C-alpha positions as CSV (number, residue, x, y, z in Angstrom):
1,X,99.5,112.8,87.7
2,X,102.3,110.6,89.0
3,X,102.1,108.5,92.2
4,X,103.9,111.1,94.4
5,X,101.7,113.9,93.3
6,X,98.6,111.8,93.9
7,X,99.8,111.0,97.4
8,X,100.4,114.7,98.0
9,X,97.0,115.6,96.7
10,X,95.2,113.0,98.8
11,X,97.0,113.9,102.0
12,X,96.4,117.7,101.4
13,X,92.7,116.9,100.8
14,X,92.4,114.8,103.9
15,X,94.0,117.5,106.1
16,X,91.9,120.2,104.6
17,X,88.8,118.2,105.3
18,X,89.7,117.6,108.9
19,X,90.7,121.2,109.4
20,X,93.3,120.4,112.0
21,X,97.0,119.8,111.9
22,X,98.1,116.4,113.3
23,X,101.4,115.7,114.9
24,X,104.3,115.2,112.6
25,X,104.4,111.6,113.6
26,X,100.9,110.9,112.6
27,X,101.2,112.9,109.4
28,X,104.3,110.8,108.4
29,X,102.4,107.6,109.3
30,X,99.5,108.6,107.1
31,X,101.9,109.5,104.2
32,X,103.7,106.2,104.5
33,X,100.3,104.4,104.4
34,X,99.2,106.4,101.3
35,X,102.5,105.7,99.5
36,X,101.7,101.9,99.8
37,X,98.4,102.2,98.0
38,X,98.0,102.0,94.3
39,X,96.7,104.9,92.1
40,X,93.2,103.4,91.9
41,X,93.0,103.3,95.7
42,X,94.3,106.8,96.1
43,X,91.8,108.1,93.5
44,X,89.0,106.4,95.4
45,X,90.1,108.1,98.7
46,X,90.3,111.4,96.9
47,X,86.8,111.0,95.5
48,X,85.4,110.0,98.9
49,X,87.0,113.0,100.6
50,X,85.6,115.5,98.1
């Protein structure tokens, strides 16, 4: 899985877990933050959100 796919997967998982849609501004802020993380950090978030 490449970095972009991992960011997509983590953000989808986090939104699914929260069960609510955030504003577009906050969604973009979260995506920007996730894109700055490395793959190990993203995998850790994904593991914790499962």
